[in-house]
KELUMNU-585595 format. One record per atom (N, C-alpha, C): residue number from 1; residue in one letter; atom name; x, y, z. Coordinates in pm, whole numbers, plus 50000, padded with zeros to 5 digits. Example, Ala and Ser with C-alpha at 12.3 -4.5 7.8 and 13.67 -1.06 7.14 Angstrom:
+-----+---+----+-------+-------+-------+
:   k : r :  a :     X :     Y :     Z :
+-----+---+----+-------+-------+-------+
:   1 : a :  N : 51319 : 49431 : 50780 :
:   1 : a : CA : 51230 : 49550 : 50780 :
:   1 : a :  C : 51320 : 49670 : 50780 :
:   2 : s :  N : 51285 : 49775 : 50708 :
:   2 : s : CA : 51367 : 49894 : 50714 :
:   2 : s :  C : 51290 : 50003 : 50787 :
+-----+---+----+-------+-------+-------+
This chain:
+-----+---+----+-------+-------+-------+
:   k : r :  a :     X :     Y :     Z :
+-----+---+----+-------+-------+-------+
:   1 : t :  N : 82848 : 09706 : 09365 :
:   1 : t : CA : 82869 : 09850 : 09365 :
:   1 : t :  C : 82984 : 09887 : 09273 :
:   2 : v :  N : 83082 : 09801 : 09258 :
:   2 : v : CA : 83199 : 09833 : 09175 :
:   2 : v :  C : 83202 : 09741 : 09055 :
:   3 : q :  N : 83197 : 09801 : 08938 :
:   3 : q : CA : 83220 : 09727 : 08814 :
:   3 : q :  C : 83352 : 09780 : 08762 :
:   4 : y :  N : 83453 : 09693 : 08758 :
:   4 : y : CA : 83590 : 09739 : 08741 :
:   4 : y :  C : 83657 : 09672 : 08623 :
:   5 : t :  N : 83700 : 09753 : 08529 :
:   5 : t : CA : 83786 : 09709 : 08420 :
:   5 : t :  C : 83919 : 09781 : 08443 :
:   6 : p :  N : 84026 : 09708 : 08477 :
:   6 : p : CA : 84151 : 09773 : 08516 :
:   6 : p :  C : 84196 : 09886 : 08424 :
:   7 : a :  N : 84189 : 09867 : 08295 :
:   7 : a : CA : 84238 : 09969 : 08202 :
:   7 : a :  C : 84157 : 10099 : 08212 :
:   8 : n :  N : 84035 : 10091 : 08263 :
:   8 : n : CA : 83953 : 10212 : 08274 :
:   8 : n :  C : 83991 : 10299 : 08394 :
:   9 : y :  N : 84054 : 10241 : 08495 :
:   9 : y : CA : 84076 : 10316 : 08619 :
:   9 : y :  C : 84219 : 10321 : 08668 :
:  10 : d :  N : 84303 : 10226 : 08630 :
:  10 : d : CA : 84438 : 10220 : 08687 :
:  10 : d :  C : 84521 : 10344 : 08662 :
:  11 : h :  N : 84495 : 10416 : 08554 :
:  11 : h : CA : 84574 : 10535 : 08522 :
:  11 : h :  C : 84523 : 10660 : 08593 :
:  12 : l :  N : 84407 : 10652 : 08657 :
:  12 : l : CA : 84348 : 10769 : 08722 :
:  12 : l :  C : 84405 : 10790 : 08861 :
:  13 : p :  N : 84417 : 10917 : 08904 :
:  13 : p : CA : 84454 : 10944 : 09043 :
:  13 : p :  C : 84346 : 10886 : 09136 :
:  14 : v :  N : 84383 : 10853 : 09256 :
:  14 : v : CA : 84292 : 10790 : 09351 :
:  14 : v :  C : 84164 : 10873 : 09368 :
:  15 : a :  N : 84177 : 11005 : 09373 :
:  15 : a : CA : 84060 : 11091 : 09394 :
:  15 : a :  C : 83959 : 11081 : 09280 :
:  16 : e :  N : 84001 : 11037 : 09164 :
:  16 : e : CA : 83911 : 11027 : 09048 :
:  16 : e :  C : 83859 : 10885 : 09025 :
:  17 : q :  N : 83904 : 10791 : 09105 :
:  17 : q : CA : 83857 : 10653 : 09092 :
:  17 : q :  C : 83722 : 10639 : 09162 :
:  18 : p :  N : 83641 : 10543 : 09120 :
:  18 : p : CA : 83509 : 10527 : 09183 :
:  18 : p :  C : 83519 : 10489 : 09330 :
:  19 : p :  N : 83418 : 10531 : 09408 :
:  19 : p : CA : 83415 : 10490 : 09549 :
:  19 : p :  C : 83416 : 10338 : 09559 :
:  20 : f :  N : 83477 : 10288 : 09663 :
:  20 : f : CA : 83480 : 10146 : 09697 :
:  20 : f :  C : 83571 : 10062 : 09609 :
:  21 : l :  N : 83639 : 10121 : 09513 :
:  21 : l : CA : 83727 : 10044 : 09425 :
:  21 : l :  C : 83839 : 09977 : 09504 :
:  22 : d :  N : 83906 : 10053 : 09591 :
:  22 : d : CA : 84015 : 09994 : 09670 :
:  22 : d :  C : 83964 : 09888 : 09767 :
:  23 : l :  N : 83842 : 09906 : 09816 :
:  23 : l : CA : 83783 : 09806 : 09906 :
:  23 : l :  C : 83777 : 09670 : 09837 :
:  24 : v :  N : 83743 : 09671 : 09709 :
:  24 : v : CA : 83734 : 09546 : 09634 :
:  24 : v :  C : 83872 : 09498 : 09590 :
:  25 : r :  N : 83953 : 09589 : 09538 :
:  25 : r : CA : 84087 : 09549 : 09489 :
:  25 : r :  C : 84175 : 09493 : 09599 :
:  26 : t :  N : 84160 : 09544 : 09721 :
:  26 : t : CA : 84248 : 09503 : 09830 :
:  26 : t :  C : 84176 : 09418 : 09935 :
:  27 : a :  N : 84063 : 09360 : 09897 :
:  27 : a : CA : 83985 : 09281 : 09993 :
:  27 : a :  C : 84067 : 09166 : 10050 :
:  28 : r :  N : 84065 : 09156 : 10181 :
:  28 : r : CA : 84132 : 09044 : 10248 :
:  28 : r :  C : 84056 : 08915 : 10218 :
:  29 : p :  N : 84125 : 08804 : 10207 :
:  29 : p : CA : 84057 : 08677 : 10178 :
:  29 : p :  C : 83945 : 08643 : 10276 :
:  30 : d :  N : 83960 : 08680 : 10404 :
:  30 : d : CA : 83856 : 08648 : 10501 :
:  30 : d :  C : 83731 : 08734 : 10485 :
:  31 : r :  N : 83737 : 08839 : 10401 :
:  31 : r : CA : 83621 : 08925 : 10375 :
:  31 : r :  C : 83549 : 08889 : 10245 :
:  32 : i :  N : 83610 : 08802 : 10165 :
:  32 : i : CA : 83550 : 08763 : 10037 :
:  32 : i :  C : 83452 : 08649 : 10063 :
:  33 : r :  N : 83326 : 08674 : 10031 :
:  33 : r : CA : 83220 : 08575 : 10053 :
:  33 : r :  C : 83192 : 08492 : 09929 :
:  34 : y :  N : 83227 : 08545 : 09813 :
:  34 : y : CA : 83209 : 08471 : 09687 :
:  34 : y :  C : 83314 : 08521 : 09590 :
:  35 : e :  N : 83376 : 08426 : 09517 :
:  35 : e : CA : 83474 : 08462 : 09415 :
:  35 : e :  C : 83472 : 08355 : 09307 :
:  36 : a :  N : 83456 : 08400 : 09183 :
:  36 : a : CA : 83456 : 08306 : 09070 :
:  36 : a :  C : 83476 : 08384 : 08941 :
:  37 : v :  N : 83526 : 08316 : 08840 :
:  37 : v : CA : 83535 : 08373 : 08706 :
:  37 : v :  C : 83424 : 08307 : 08624 :
:  38 : h :  N : 83340 : 08391 : 08565 :
:  38 : h : CA : 83231 : 08343 : 08481 :
:  38 : h :  C : 83259 : 08385 : 08337 :
:  39 : s :  N : 83211 : 08306 : 08242 :
:  39 : s : CA : 83226 : 08346 : 08102 :
:  39 : s :  C : 83144 : 08472 : 08078 :
:  40 : e :  N : 83199 : 08560 : 07997 :
:  40 : e : CA : 83134 : 08687 : 07969 :
:  40 : e :  C : 83001 : 08664 : 07898 :
:  41 : e :  N : 82895 : 08711 : 07959 :
:  41 : e : CA : 82758 : 08697 : 07906 :
:  41 : e :  C : 82728 : 08553 : 07867 :
:  42 : g :  N : 82767 : 08461 : 07954 :
:  42 : g : CA : 82734 : 08320 : 07932 :
:  42 : g :  C : 82804 : 08257 : 07815 :
:  43 : g :  N : 82918 : 08310 : 07776 :
:  43 : g : CA : 82994 : 08252 : 07666 :
:  43 : g :  C : 82969 : 08319 : 07533 :
:  44 : r :  N : 82891 : 08426 : 07535 :
:  44 : r : CA : 82861 : 08498 : 07411 :
:  44 : r :  C : 82988 : 08552 : 07345 :
:  45 : f :  N : 83085 : 08590 : 07427 :
:  45 : f : CA : 83211 : 08643 : 07376 :
:  45 : f :  C : 83320 : 08538 : 07396 :
:  46 : l :  N : 83383 : 08495 : 07289 :
:  46 : l : CA : 83482 : 08388 : 07292 :
:  46 : l :  C : 83599 : 08422 : 07383 :
:  47 : n :  N : 83629 : 08334 : 07476 :
:  47 : n : CA : 83744 : 08344 : 07567 :
:  47 : n :  C : 83742 : 08468 : 07655 :
:  48 : a :  N : 83627 : 08532 : 07672 :
:  48 : a : CA : 83618 : 08648 : 07761 :
:  48 : a :  C : 83557 : 08603 : 07893 :
:  49 : g :  N : 83616 : 08650 : 08001 :
:  49 : g : CA : 83566 : 08614 : 08133 :
:  49 : g :  C : 83562 : 08735 : 08223 :
:  50 : s :  N : 83481 : 08726 : 08325 :
:  50 : s : CA : 83470 : 08830 : 08427 :
:  50 : s :  C : 83486 : 08766 : 08564 :
:  51 : r :  N : 83562 : 08832 : 08649 :
:  51 : r : CA : 83580 : 08785 : 08786 :
:  51 : r :  C : 83473 : 08851 : 08872 :
:  52 : y :  N : 83402 : 08772 : 08946 :
:  52 : y : CA : 83295 : 08821 : 09032 :
:  52 : y :  C : 83336 : 08802 : 09177 :
:  53 : l :  N : 83314 : 08905 : 09257 :
:  53 : l : CA : 83343 : 08900 : 09400 :
:  53 : l :  C : 83225 : 08953 : 09479 :
:  54 : v :  N : 83198 : 08892 : 09591 :
:  54 : v : CA : 83110 : 08950 : 09692 :
:  54 : v :  C : 83201 : 08971 : 09812 :
:  55 : v :  N : 83217 : 09097 : 09850 :
:  55 : v : CA : 83308 : 09134 : 09958 :
:  55 : v :  C : 83226 : 09191 : 10074 :
:  56 : e :  N : 83247 : 09136 : 10191 :
:  56 : e : CA : 83180 : 09188 : 10310 :
:  56 : e :  C : 83252 : 09315 : 10355 :
:  57 : a :  N : 83174 : 09418 : 10384 :
:  57 : a : CA : 83231 : 09545 : 10428 :
:  57 : a :  C : 83160 : 09589 : 10555 :
:  58 : d :  N : 83232 : 09659 : 10641 :
:  58 : d : CA : 83168 : 09712 : 10761 :
:  58 : d :  C : 83130 : 09859 : 10737 :
:  59 : e :  N : 83071 : 09922 : 10839 :
:  59 : e : CA : 83022 : 10059 : 10823 :
:  59 : e :  C : 83134 : 10161 : 10802 :
:  60 : t :  N : 83255 : 10130 : 10844 :
:  60 : t : CA : 83364 : 10225 : 10819 :
:  60 : t :  C : 83408 : 10219 : 10674 :
:  61 : q :  N : 83393 : 10105 : 10611 :
:  61 : q : CA : 83432 : 10089 : 10471 :
:  61 : q :  C : 83319 : 10127 : 10375 :
:  62 : a :  N : 83198 : 10100 : 10414 :
:  62 : a : CA : 83080 : 10130 : 10332 :
:  62 : a :  C : 82977 : 10195 : 10425 :
:  63 : p :  N : 82988 : 10327 : 10445 :
:  63 : p : CA : 82902 : 10394 : 10542 :
:  63 : p :  C : 82753 : 10379 : 10509 :
:  64 : l :  N : 82671 : 10377 : 10614 :
:  64 : l : CA : 82527 : 10363 : 10594 :
:  64 : l :  C : 82471 : 10476 : 10508 :
:  65 : d :  N : 82530 : 10594 : 10517 :
:  65 : d : CA : 82492 : 10706 : 10431 :
:  65 : d :  C : 82586 : 10704 : 10311 :
:  66 : p :  N : 82540 : 10652 : 10197 :
:  66 : p : CA : 82630 : 10632 : 10083 :
:  66 : p :  C : 82674 : 10764 : 10020 :
:  67 : p :  N : 82781 : 10761 : 09944 :
:  67 : p : CA : 82828 : 10882 : 09876 :
:  67 : p :  C : 82727 : 10928 : 09770 :
:  68 : p :  N : 82738 : 11053 : 09726 :
:  68 : p : CA : 82646 : 11103 : 09622 :
:  68 : p :  C : 82647 : 11012 : 09499 :
:  69 : g :  N : 82528 : 10989 : 09447 :
:  69 : g : CA : 82515 : 10904 : 09328 :
:  69 : g :  C : 82499 : 10757 : 09360 :
:  70 : y :  N : 82503 : 10720 : 09487 :
:  70 : y : CA : 82489 : 10581 : 09529 :
:  70 : y :  C : 82366 : 10566 : 09617 :
:  71 : q :  N : 82308 : 10448 : 09615 :
:  71 : q : CA : 82195 : 10415 : 09701 :
:  71 : q :  C : 82207 : 10269 : 09739 :
:  72 : w :  N : 82204 : 10240 : 09868 :
:  72 : w : CA : 82208 : 10101 : 09911 :
:  72 : w :  C : 82071 : 10039 : 09889 :
:  73 : v :  N : 82070 : 09916 : 09842 :
:  73 : v : CA : 81946 : 09839 : 09826 :
:  73 : v :  C : 81971 : 09698 : 09878 :
:  74 : t :  N : 81864 : 09633 : 09915 :
:  74 : t : CA : 81876 : 09496 : 09963 :
:  74 : t :  C : 81873 : 09400 : 09844 :
:  75 : p :  N : 81921 : 09279 : 09863 :
:  75 : p : CA : 81907 : 09180 : 09756 :
:  75 : p :  C : 81761 : 09161 : 09713 :
:  76 : g :  N : 81669 : 09169 : 09808 :
:  76 : g : CA : 81527 : 09156 : 09776 :
:  76 : g :  C : 81479 : 09268 : 09684 :
:  77 : q :  N : 81526 : 09390 : 09710 :
:  77 : q : CA : 81490 : 09502 : 09623 :
:  77 : q :  C : 81548 : 09482 : 09483 :
:  78 : l :  N : 81671 : 09432 : 09476 :
:  78 : l : CA : 81731 : 09404 : 09345 :
:  78 : l :  C : 81651 : 09297 : 09270 :
:  79 : t :  N : 81607 : 09196 : 09343 :
:  79 : t : CA : 81528 : 09090 : 09281 :
:  79 : t :  C : 81401 : 09147 : 09220 :
:  80 : s :  N : 81339 : 09243 : 09289 :
:  80 : s : CA : 81217 : 09303 : 09233 :
:  80 : s :  C : 81248 : 09383 : 09107 :
:  81 : l :  N : 81368 : 09438 : 09095 :
:  81 : l : CA : 81406 : 09512 : 08975 :
:  81 : l :  C : 81432 : 09421 : 08856 :
:  82 : v :  N : 81469 : 09296 : 08883 :
:  82 : v : CA : 81496 : 09201 : 08774 :
:  82 : v :  C : 81369 : 09178 : 08691 :
:  83 : r :  N : 81255 : 09194 : 08754 :
:  83 : r : CA : 81128 : 09172 : 08684 :
:  83 : r :  C : 81105 : 09273 : 08571 :
:  84 : h :  N : 81178 : 09383 : 08575 :
:  84 : h : CA : 81167 : 09487 : 08473 :
:  84 : h :  C : 81288 : 09478 : 08382 :
:  85 : g :  N : 81268 : 09458 : 08256 :
:  85 : g : CA : 81381 : 09443 : 08163 :
:  85 : g :  C : 81475 : 09562 : 08164 :
:  86 : h :  N : 81602 : 09534 : 08164 :
:  86 : h : CA : 81709 : 09632 : 08148 :
:  86 : h :  C : 81729 : 09727 : 08268 :
:  87 : y :  N : 81671 : 09695 : 08383 :
:  87 : y : CA : 81698 : 09776 : 08502 :
:  87 : y :  C : 81833 : 09739 : 08562 :
:  88 : l :  N : 81870 : 09611 : 08550 :
:  88 : l : CA : 81998 : 09562 : 08601 :
:  88 : l :  C : 82077 : 09503 : 08485 :
:  89 : n :  N : 82207 : 09534 : 08483 :
:  89 : n : CA : 82290 : 09476 : 08375 :
:  89 : n :  C : 82318 : 09329 : 08405 :
:  90 : v :  N : 82376 : 09262 : 08306 :
:  90 : v : CA : 82398 : 09117 : 08318 :
:  90 : v :  C : 82493 : 09085 : 08434 :
:  91 : q :  N : 82588 : 09173 : 08462 :
:  91 : q : CA : 82681 : 09148 : 08573 :
:  91 : q :  C : 82608 : 09154 : 08707 :
:  92 : a :  N : 82520 : 09252 : 08723 :
:  92 : a : CA : 82443 : 09262 : 08848 :
:  92 : a :  C : 82350 : 09143 : 08864 :
:  93 : r :  N : 82289 : 09099 : 08754 :
:  93 : r : CA : 82202 : 08982 : 08760 :
:  93 : r :  C : 82280 : 08856 : 08799 :
:  94 : t :  N : 82402 : 08844 : 08746 :
:  94 : t : CA : 82485 : 08728 : 08779 :
:  94 : t :  C : 82518 : 08728 : 08928 :
:  95 : l :  N : 82560 : 08843 : 08980 :
:  95 : l : CA : 82592 : 08849 : 09123 :
:  95 : l :  C : 82469 : 08822 : 09209 :
:  96 : l :  N : 82354 : 08871 : 09165 :
:  96 : l : CA : 82231 : 08846 : 09239 :
:  96 : l :  C : 82200 : 08696 : 09242 :
:  97 : a :  N : 82221 : 08629 : 09132 :
:  97 : a : CA : 82201 : 08483 : 09128 :
:  97 : a :  C : 82299 : 08413 : 09222 :
:  98 : c :  N : 82423 : 08462 : 09227 :
:  98 : c : CA : 82523 : 08403 : 09318 :
:  98 : c :  C : 82482 : 08424 : 09463 :
:  99 : l :  N : 82431 : 08544 : 09496 :
:  99 : l : CA : 82382 : 08568 : 09631 :
:  99 : l :  C : 82269 : 08472 : 09666 :
: 100 : g :  N : 82181 : 08448 : 09569 :
: 100 : g : CA : 82071 : 08354 : 09591 :
: 100 : g :  C : 82122 : 08214 : 09618 :
: 101 : a :  N : 82222 : 08173 : 09545 :
: 101 : a : CA : 82280 : 08040 : 09565 :
: 101 : a :  C : 82345 : 08028 : 09703 :
: 102 : m :  N : 82388 : 08142 : 09756 :
: 102 : m : CA : 82450 : 08143 : 09889 :
: 102 : m :  C : 82345 : 08159 : 09999 :
: 103 : g :  N : 82218 : 08176 : 09961 :
: 103 : g : CA : 82112 : 08196 : 10059 :
: 103 : g :  C : 82110 : 08336 : 10117 :
: 104 : l :  N : 82160 : 08435 : 10042 :
: 104 : l : CA : 82170 : 08572 : 10092 :
: 104 : l :  C : 82079 : 08669 : 10018 :
: 105 : t :  N : 81961 : 08628 : 09979 :
: 105 : t : CA : 81875 : 08716 : 09901 :
: 105 : t :  C : 81762 : 08779 : 09982 :
: 106 : s :  N : 81762 : 08765 : 10111 :
: 106 : s : CA : 81655 : 08825 : 10194 :
: 106 : s :  C : 81675 : 08973 : 10208 :
+-----+---+----+-------+-------+-------+
């Protein structure tokens, strides 16, 4: 849900930052289900890396009724979108693969 480049958001007031940004930035270690740094686009960009996190959230942090512009989907629904080119960016595809490796794609 959050694709975060610090320079894009750190200067903004909290009200103008994307939903769920603080949930990810301040995630407690016991809520992080996956964390790794992957090479940017599989090494296409020299020395560029992206940190990937899967953070568990409860209904108070990520309400069942999402904010405007958001829609919750299951990993299975995301997998069906992968079949169509360019529906998911490379970062979403990477996280989806990580969820699959964790056995969380149902």
